[in-house]
C-alpha atoms as one frame of an Amber mdcrd trajectory, in Angstrom:
protein
  40.957  64.283  39.082  39.144  62.449  36.441  39.535  58.970  38.172  37.823
  60.739  41.447  35.039  62.400  39.285  34.053  59.086  37.986  34.169  57.253
  41.169  31.809  59.796  42.888  29.608  59.590  39.852  29.137  55.955  40.183
  28.812  56.141  44.020  26.053  58.610  43.561  24.133  56.196  40.915  24.497
  53.524  43.243  22.679  55.499  46.034  19.900  56.491  43.514  19.301  52.926
  42.388  18.906  51.927  45.734  16.801  54.646  46.883  14.503  53.898  43.779
  14.316  50.385  44.655  13.320  51.304  48.416  10.594  53.589  47.430   9.140
  51.472  44.419   8.731  48.395  46.431   5.135  47.223  46.092   2.973  47.340
  49.122   0.519  44.990  48.247  -1.296  42.375  50.356   0.504  39.460  48.839
   4.101  41.092  48.887   3.686  41.475  52.663   3.115  38.263  53.466   5.707
  36.784  50.989   8.404  39.244  52.676   8.008  37.599  56.126  11.240  35.750
  56.587  11.006  32.119  57.424  12.701  32.639  60.510   9.860  34.581  61.913
   7.292  31.766  61.011   9.386  29.496  62.782   9.998  31.772  65.912   6.028
  32.788  65.980   5.141  29.355  65.885   7.662  27.276  67.434   8.001  28.228
  71.291  11.184  26.398  71.786  10.140  25.228  75.357   7.385  25.991  77.664
   4.204  23.695  76.367   6.833  22.264  74.047   8.277  20.304  76.795   4.785
  18.862  77.879   4.444  17.634  74.286   8.053  16.265  74.486   7.386  14.413
  77.548   3.688  13.342  76.346   5.967  11.996  73.048   8.229  10.229  75.571
   5.783   8.175  77.310   4.096   7.050  73.977   7.424   5.761  72.973   7.792
   3.925  75.948   4.489   2.057  75.769   4.358   1.557  72.291   7.848   0.462
  71.841   8.115  -1.189  75.107   5.269  -3.657  74.289   6.734  -4.551  71.108
  10.199  -5.376  72.357   8.602  -7.483  75.233   6.946  -9.933  72.626   9.764
 -12.510  73.253   8.984 -12.564  76.923   5.578 -13.949  76.190   6.796 -16.077
  72.729   6.876 -19.468  74.259   3.354 -19.087  75.839   1.795 -17.622  72.490
   3.312 -20.974  70.885   2.290 -23.361  73.719  -1.491 -21.895  73.696  -1.961
 -22.147  69.588   0.263 -25.293  69.267   2.009 -23.885  66.582   5.991 -22.974
  65.621   7.731 -20.129  66.987   8.393 -18.586  63.480   4.487 -18.563  63.038
   4.048 -16.385  66.172   6.977 -14.279  65.534   5.486 -13.300  62.383   2.762
 -11.485  64.418   5.572  -9.090  65.922   7.006  -8.957  62.502   3.892  -7.429
  60.987   3.561  -5.379  64.148   6.763  -3.719  63.988   6.590  -3.878  59.885
   3.123  -2.195  58.981   4.025   0.725  61.503   7.146   1.742  59.113   5.323
   0.930  56.004   2.133   3.018  56.627   4.296   6.237  57.208   3.322   8.076
  53.925  -0.333   7.515  54.826  -0.368   8.710  58.314   2.111  11.668  57.169
  -0.698  12.614  55.110  -3.058  12.413  57.888  -1.614  14.259  59.988  -0.967
  17.131  57.417  -4.853  17.123  57.220  -6.088  16.287  60.547  -2.993  17.105
  62.914  -0.735  15.311  65.378  -3.402  15.126  68.121  -6.574  13.871  66.259
  -4.036  11.330  64.626  -2.498  10.120  68.015  -5.760   9.939  69.980  -7.398
   7.651  67.015  -3.975   5.624  67.157  -4.492   5.022  71.033  -8.283   4.205
  70.446  -7.217   1.730  67.744  -4.554   0.401  69.634  -6.750  -1.403  72.580
  -8.220  -3.366  70.130  -5.573  -5.632  69.130  -4.735  -6.622  72.711  -8.296
  -6.978  73.236  -9.324  -8.878  70.394  -6.161 -11.176  70.186  -7.201 -12.728
  73.762 -10.289 -14.380  71.533  -8.307 -15.844  69.010  -8.984 -19.212  68.098
  -5.881 -19.826  65.591  -2.343 -18.773  65.219  -3.603 -16.710  61.791  -6.550
 -14.694  63.616  -3.697 -13.672  66.317  -1.427 -12.580  63.360  -4.145 -10.502
  61.996  -5.510  -8.833  65.354  -2.001  -8.474  66.813   0.209  -8.081  63.938
  -1.940  -5.982  61.329  -4.110  -4.140  63.808  -1.705  -3.297  65.984   0.950
  -2.058  63.391  -1.534   0.043  61.938  -2.375   1.866  65.602   1.379   1.653
  66.383   2.390   3.855  63.084  -0.658   6.301  64.047   0.822   6.726  67.421
   4.738   6.856  66.872   4.826   9.370  63.944   2.694  12.069  65.410   4.876
  12.049  68.412   7.811  12.610  66.359   6.430  15.079  64.255   4.788  16.954
  67.147   7.844  17.612  69.045   9.485  18.851  65.661   6.680  21.547  65.287
   7.067  22.875  68.845  11.056  23.259  68.824  13.454  25.187  66.358  16.775
  25.986  67.941  16.261  22.894  70.726  14.327  20.756  67.977  17.774  18.211
  68.127  17.901  17.872  71.872  13.887  17.478  72.119  13.522  14.988  69.582
  16.445  12.889  71.089  14.470  13.122  74.633  11.213  11.918  72.812  13.175
   9.024  71.061  14.776   7.717  74.448  11.270   6.559  75.348  12.015   3.530
  72.982  15.421   2.328  74.997  13.565   3.154  78.479  10.579   1.137  77.313
  12.532  -1.886  76.101  14.466  -2.105  79.656  11.136  -1.186  81.595   8.496
  -3.845  79.741  10.740  -6.763  79.927  10.644  -7.350  83.608   6.992  -5.597
  83.973   5.694  -8.014  81.147   7.254 -11.214  83.192   5.201 -10.177  85.948
   1.940  -9.696  84.371   2.606 -13.159  82.780   3.347 -14.921  86.146   0.397
 -13.288  87.731  -2.188 -12.651  85.177  -1.240 -15.134  82.183  -0.830 -13.856
  78.678  -4.562 -12.954  78.433  -4.220 -10.917  81.237  -0.951  -9.188  80.406
  -2.833  -8.336  77.021  -5.884  -6.418  79.174  -3.284  -4.423  80.673  -1.616
  -3.719  77.738  -4.665  -2.342  76.068  -5.038  -0.194  79.448  -1.809   1.481
  78.604  -2.328   1.801  74.912  -5.281   3.742  76.124  -3.270   6.360  77.947
  -1.793   7.378  74.378  -5.142   9.109  73.765  -4.461  11.186  76.939  -0.763
  12.023  75.968  -2.163  12.923  72.500  -4.454  15.046  73.465  -1.571  17.216
  75.043  -0.256  17.907  71.787  -2.790  21.022  70.983  -2.295  22.565  67.594
   0.024  25.625  67.260  -1.362  29.089  66.706   0.554  32.190  65.195   1.615
  34.673  67.817   1.719  38.341  67.602   4.856  39.740  67.423   4.062  43.354
  68.502   3.192  44.163  64.545  -0.328  45.736  63.753  -1.682  43.937  60.805
  -5.022  43.559  59.317  -6.821  40.701  59.620  -6.548  39.531  56.002  -2.531
  39.741  56.089  -2.139  37.893  59.543  -4.215  35.180  57.922  -2.075  34.853
  55.059   1.067  34.885  57.346  -0.536  32.014  59.561  -1.236  29.891  56.480
   2.435  30.661  55.178   3.911  29.664  58.703   1.751  26.456  58.901   2.796
  25.253  55.209   6.454  25.912  55.942   6.180  23.873  59.029   4.215  20.817
  57.479   5.954  20.691  54.170
């Protein structure tokens, strides 16, 4: 009997402590914003479909263009060497800069994305991306070609590539892996498609004409980048004050970007 009484008293104490915690929980504005689970933020911002698939397609096409041009460099390599009367290794340095700088500038582009968003950075990269191919046609020497094509092109490449990957991740949560995989698959398609396409341009337009076409294609990345519209917090059917919803949106935005 004594054991039963002790067990029942402990059970009553546990129930009382639980009720006290529930009743004494603060109802301040800050606690409401912090009590929202992170999964709700992801569900409120990431649609996991809908317009997200448009963003995924735009990212795929950006990778087709940017990576396709990069991997087709070898098709025009000998033409470059003949025109500039330079060694193949000196010409290849331009493409090495093109591929290397886009990865090196990753932290800088990431900071720009956090401040201005994927859409603005991708559009800016598309505009800058036209300059290397236009300016390189006026290059008087291989060094100028390395700077215009390699350095400036690498900067534009990085400003297009990273927003396309980050933008897809923001629009998906449960399907993020498959959506990112579709986006990155654009690199493979670009490498396959652009090699014969570049050879066709080289035979009919020459390498300078091919660069003008590449500049026009890079400009299309502005169109694809404009499709990456910013996400906004969606209503979940809860009636909240404007100040609370603002705090919630800021928390969700931070959890998505950081």
